[in-house]
C-alpha positions in Angstrom: -10.5 -7.0 16.6 -12.7 -4.1 15.8 -11.2 -1.6 13.5 -11.8 2.1 13.9 -13.7 2.8 10.7 -14.0 6.5 11.4 -10.3 7.0 11.9 -9.5 5.0 8.8 -11.9 7.0 6.7 -10.3 10.2 8.0 -6.8 8.9 7.4 -7.9 8.4 3.7 -9.2 12.0 3.7 -12.8 10.8 3.4 -14.1 13.2 6.0 -17.6 13.3 4.6 -17.9 9.5 4.7 -16.5 9.5 8.3 -19.1 12.0 9.4 -21.9 10.1 7.7 -20.7 6.8 9.2 -20.6 8.3 12.7 -24.2 9.7 12.2 -25.5 6.4 10.9 -23.9 4.5 13.8 -25.5 6.9 16.2 -28.9 6.8 14.6 -29.1 3.0 14.1 -27.9 1.9 17.6 -25.7 -0.9 16.2 -28.0 -1.7 13.3 -25.0 -1.2 10.9 -22.9 -3.9 12.5 -23.6 -6.4 9.7 -22.4 -3.8 7.2 -19.2 -3.0 9.2 -17.4 -6.0 7.6 -18.0 -4.8 4.1 -16.9 -1.2 4.9 -13.8 -2.5 6.6 -12.9 -4.7 3.6 -13.4 -1.7 1.3 -11.2 0.5 3.5 -8.5 -2.2 3.4 -8.8 -2.5 -0.4 -8.6 1.3 -0.8 -5.6 1.6 1.5 -3.8 -1.2 -0.4 -4.7 0.3 -3.8 -3.4 3.7 -2.8 -0.1 2.3 -1.5 0.3 0.2 -4.7 -0.4 3.2 -7.0 1.9 5.4 -4.9 4.8 3.0 -5.2 4.2 2.6 -9.0 4.1 6.3 -9.4 7.4 6.8 -7.4 9.1 4.0 -9.4 8.0 5.6 -12.7 9.1 9.0 -11.5 12.5 7.7 -10.5 12.8 6.1 -13.9 14.0 2.8 -12.6 14.3 0.1 -15.2 11.6 -2.5 -14.9 14.1 -5.4 -14.7 17.8 -5.6 -14.4 20.0 -8.7 -14.2 23.6 -9.3 -13.6 24.2 -10.2 -17.3 24.0 -6.5 -18.1 25.8 -5.2 -15.0 29.2 -3.4 -15.8 31.5 -4.5 -13.1 34.4 -2.5 -14.6 32.8 0.9 -13.7 31.6 -0.2 -10.3 33.6 -0.7 -7.1 31.6 -3.8 -6.3 33.4 -7.1 -5.7 32.5 -9.2 -8.8 33.3 -12.6 -7.2 31.2 -11.8 -4.1 28.2 -10.6 -6.1 28.2 -13.6 -8.4 28.7 -15.9 -5.4 25.7 -14.3 -3.6 23.6 -14.5 -6.8 24.1 -18.3 -6.9 22.5 -18.8 -3.5 
């Protein structure tokens, strides 16, 4: 499956690179095909890295605790069914 490198570059707001890639493809008549794999892998890595950083930023901004467990959960102030939660936690 061939990925649309230009569309992916534009989706990442790398318009200068998208234009350059289009020009190089046009000038080289397919001579860049061996490089396509590397560019696709770099695009995948950049997309993954941006998503990971975005989630990390959002979690930090939401001030969620890093780790919570049931030992510290206060069932007295919550309408949750304690028996059901503990039963599900055992599975």
